[in-house]
C-alpha positions as MATLAB code, in Angstrom:
seq = 'MSESKQKWISFGDVHQSINFVDTIPELEEATGVIITGDLTNHSPEGAIEKVWNAIARKNKNILAQLGNMDRSNVTSFLKEKGANLHCEIRELAEGVKVMGVGCSIITPFGTPSEISEDEMACYLEETYAQLGDYGQLLLVVHDAPFNTKLDVIGNGMHVGSKSVRSFIDKHQPDIVLCGHIHESSGEDLIGKSRVFNPGMASGGGYVLVTIENGQLDATLKQI';
ca = [
      40.951   45.951 -125.169;
      41.464   44.792 -128.727;
      38.511   44.237 -131.036;
      39.432   40.534 -131.106;
      38.388   40.302 -127.439;
      35.522   42.389 -126.111;
      33.765   42.261 -122.753;
      30.471   44.088 -122.317;
      28.718   44.438 -118.956;
      24.916   44.388 -119.288;
      22.251   45.120 -116.698;
      18.852   46.767 -116.483;
      16.048   47.870 -114.198;
      18.253   50.457 -112.546;
      15.311   52.505 -111.266;
      17.584   55.373 -110.192;
      19.503   53.169 -107.718;
      23.158   53.722 -108.488;
      25.120   52.343 -105.534;
      25.497   49.006 -107.332;
      27.742   50.631 -109.955;
      30.739   50.571 -107.625;
      30.342   46.843 -106.958;
      30.416   45.437 -110.502;
      33.732   43.721 -111.222;
      35.615   44.731 -114.353;
      33.252   47.595 -115.153;
      36.067   50.077 -115.694;
      38.054   47.650 -117.862;
      35.079   46.501 -119.940;
      34.677   47.405 -123.605;
      31.361   49.020 -122.725;
      28.019   48.848 -120.936;
      24.634   47.724 -122.288;
      21.522   48.792 -120.344;
      18.257   47.027 -121.206;
      15.885   49.714 -119.839;
      14.230   51.284 -116.799;
      17.035   53.649 -115.938;
      14.596   55.864 -114.012;
      11.266   55.867 -112.195;
       8.999   58.025 -114.377;
      12.021   60.187 -115.330;
      11.778   63.159 -112.943;
      14.005   66.128 -113.734;
      17.685   65.293 -113.436;
      17.184   61.541 -112.949;
      18.613   60.273 -116.229;
      21.579   62.623 -115.893;
      22.339   61.281 -112.411;
      22.174   57.656 -113.556;
      24.255   58.356 -116.653;
      26.950   60.187 -114.706;
      27.236   57.396 -112.125;
      27.823   54.787 -114.822;
      29.954   56.975 -117.103;
      32.269   57.688 -114.171;
      33.272   54.027 -114.442;
      32.838   53.427 -118.181;
      31.927   56.036 -120.774;
      31.065   53.592 -123.583;
      27.349   53.128 -122.894;
      24.537   51.747 -125.046;
      21.078   52.015 -123.469;
      17.365   52.242 -124.130;
      14.200   53.243 -122.347;
      12.070   50.793 -120.404;
       8.412   51.139 -119.524;
       9.289   53.247 -116.453;
      11.208   55.796 -118.546;
       9.684   58.726 -120.401;
      10.626   59.863 -123.902;
      13.107   62.386 -122.500;
      15.345   59.400 -121.694;
      15.508   58.489 -125.390;
      16.203   62.125 -126.274;
      19.030   62.232 -123.739;
      20.536   58.966 -124.974;
      20.361   60.126 -128.589;
      22.220   63.313 -127.658;
      24.926   61.137 -126.118;
      25.078   58.873 -129.178;
      24.109   55.995 -126.890;
      20.514   55.121 -127.820;
      19.703   51.489 -128.664;
      15.909   51.692 -128.889;
      14.979   50.847 -132.489;
      18.622   51.151 -133.514;
      21.438   48.805 -134.505;
      25.206   48.791 -134.043;
      28.030   46.598 -135.236;
      30.058   45.528 -132.204;
      32.638   43.551 -134.181;
      32.915   42.257 -137.728;
      29.762   40.230 -138.364;
      28.421   40.738 -134.829;
      25.521   43.178 -134.539;
      23.277   44.389 -131.733;
      19.720   45.667 -132.060;
      17.552   47.127 -129.335;
      13.860   47.606 -128.623;
      12.769   49.134 -125.337;
       9.374   49.852 -123.705;
       7.041   47.071 -122.532;
       3.610   45.767 -123.370;
       0.644   47.086 -121.360;
       0.881   46.576 -117.576;
      -1.733   47.090 -114.823;
       0.297   50.036 -113.532;
      -0.025   52.640 -116.284;
       3.696   53.297 -116.627;
       4.981   55.918 -119.089;
       6.273   53.811 -121.995;
       3.817   50.966 -122.522;
       2.879   49.853 -126.024;
       0.573   47.255 -127.554;
       1.770   43.853 -128.726;
       1.213   45.035 -132.311;
       3.415   48.080 -131.748;
       6.097   45.907 -130.161;
       6.015   43.574 -133.156;
       6.386   46.540 -135.522;
       9.319   47.984 -133.576;
      11.070   44.617 -133.638;
      10.536   43.841 -137.311;
      11.264   47.371 -138.510;
      14.514   47.444 -136.562;
      15.468   43.968 -137.756;
      14.911   45.114 -141.345;
      17.758   47.623 -140.884;
      20.308   44.957 -139.936;
      21.493   43.899 -143.350;
      23.953   41.020 -143.392;
      25.251   39.677 -140.096;
      26.832   36.559 -138.719;
      25.649   36.753 -135.105;
      23.002   38.871 -133.428;
      22.651   40.242 -129.917;
      19.054   41.289 -129.234;
      18.477   43.747 -126.390;
      14.851   44.086 -125.296;
      13.362   45.462 -122.123;
      10.328   43.200 -121.979;
      10.833   39.508 -121.314;
       9.601   36.935 -123.849;
       6.310   35.227 -122.984;
       6.111   31.738 -121.483;
       9.710   31.380 -120.338;
      11.525   31.161 -117.013;
      12.081   34.900 -117.319;
       8.536   36.337 -117.326;
       6.939   34.742 -114.254;
       5.505   36.955 -111.502;
       4.882   35.983 -107.894;
       1.545   34.254 -108.513;
       3.065   32.015 -111.184;
       1.575   33.834 -114.186;
       3.584   34.383 -117.364;
       3.299   38.091 -118.219;
       5.966   38.637 -120.869;
       5.505   39.849 -124.411;
       4.143   37.422 -126.989;
       5.557   39.636 -129.745;
       9.047   39.415 -128.287;
       8.649   35.647 -128.012;
       7.434   35.348 -131.616;
      10.317   37.474 -132.867;
      12.855   35.275 -131.092;
      11.146   32.110 -132.348;
      11.277   33.430 -135.905;
      14.722   35.055 -136.123;
      16.708   33.088 -133.507;
      19.153   35.773 -132.342;
      22.194   34.173 -130.742;
      21.964   36.037 -127.437;
      18.967   37.915 -125.986;
      19.204   40.332 -123.054;
      15.958   41.326 -121.343;
      14.612   42.531 -117.995;
      11.351   44.073 -116.776;
      10.226   41.110 -114.640;
      12.393   41.643 -111.571;
      11.549   38.369 -109.817;
      12.435   36.141 -112.783;
      16.158   36.528 -113.129;
      17.859   33.653 -114.880;
      18.618   32.087 -118.241;
      16.402   30.212 -120.685;
      16.574   28.794 -124.189;
      14.225   29.523 -127.100;
      15.350   27.318 -129.948;
      19.031   28.170 -130.283;
      18.588   31.602 -128.701;
      20.035   31.958 -125.201;
      17.972   34.459 -123.234;
      19.103   36.258 -120.061;
      17.252   38.321 -117.463;
      19.652   39.498 -114.733;
      16.894   41.026 -112.564;
      17.111   44.434 -110.912;
      20.557   45.991 -111.074;
      20.448   46.792 -107.363;
      20.077   43.051 -106.720;
      23.545   42.481 -108.107;
      22.695   40.601 -111.279;
      24.354   41.350 -114.607;
      25.344   39.615 -117.821;
      28.890   39.419 -119.113;
      28.748   39.499 -122.924;
      31.946   38.528 -124.689;
      33.136   38.606 -128.268;
      36.351   36.675 -128.751;
      37.780   35.569 -132.075;
      34.511   36.657 -133.681;
      32.354   34.495 -131.388;
      29.519   35.995 -129.326;
      28.883   34.516 -125.873;
      27.237   35.511 -122.585;
      27.256   34.465 -118.931;
      24.843   35.390 -116.146;
      26.708   36.839 -113.162;
      25.833   37.737 -109.595;
      27.803   40.182 -107.446;
];
């Protein structure tokens, strides 16, 4: 696929369930894959390798980052593969950049990669400072932004990250991909920023991110 027309398939919250990989349309033909986090469940030995191999069998161009359920060995593995997005940036096309920040804020469950709101804010701003000039920005975070349609749990509480929300309010990335809150799949708007949470990968949700004629766009999809 030419650089003038790119199609990226994005999903997250894999949690070691890989059967969904064979059901995603256009995965093999896509420019690449973007994974927002939670590839594993506490990263037991061999788990990240199994998930990686299942996806790479269909598409080897993978960008990914750890979620709160992943341990640091996931980041090490992704760095070895040249695929890590956590606290890193890439240029997808001329003027179109992607930056990633994984992990989540503190949860009641004591998962491996939880950080404070202050740490999340630092990760976001320090990564943003590396961007330099850009025309359009794709932000990939694991945690959902606070007080949106995308961070609501079963009892109606908003449990997303206030730091992620503040960052989006301030910098207005064009497209935001998030996850973490499985039951709040959907799309929302923060200023001009379009924000997507496709839910758990095994539930069949994903986001189709396109870059055509230099324009970044995204659509929420369901298998």
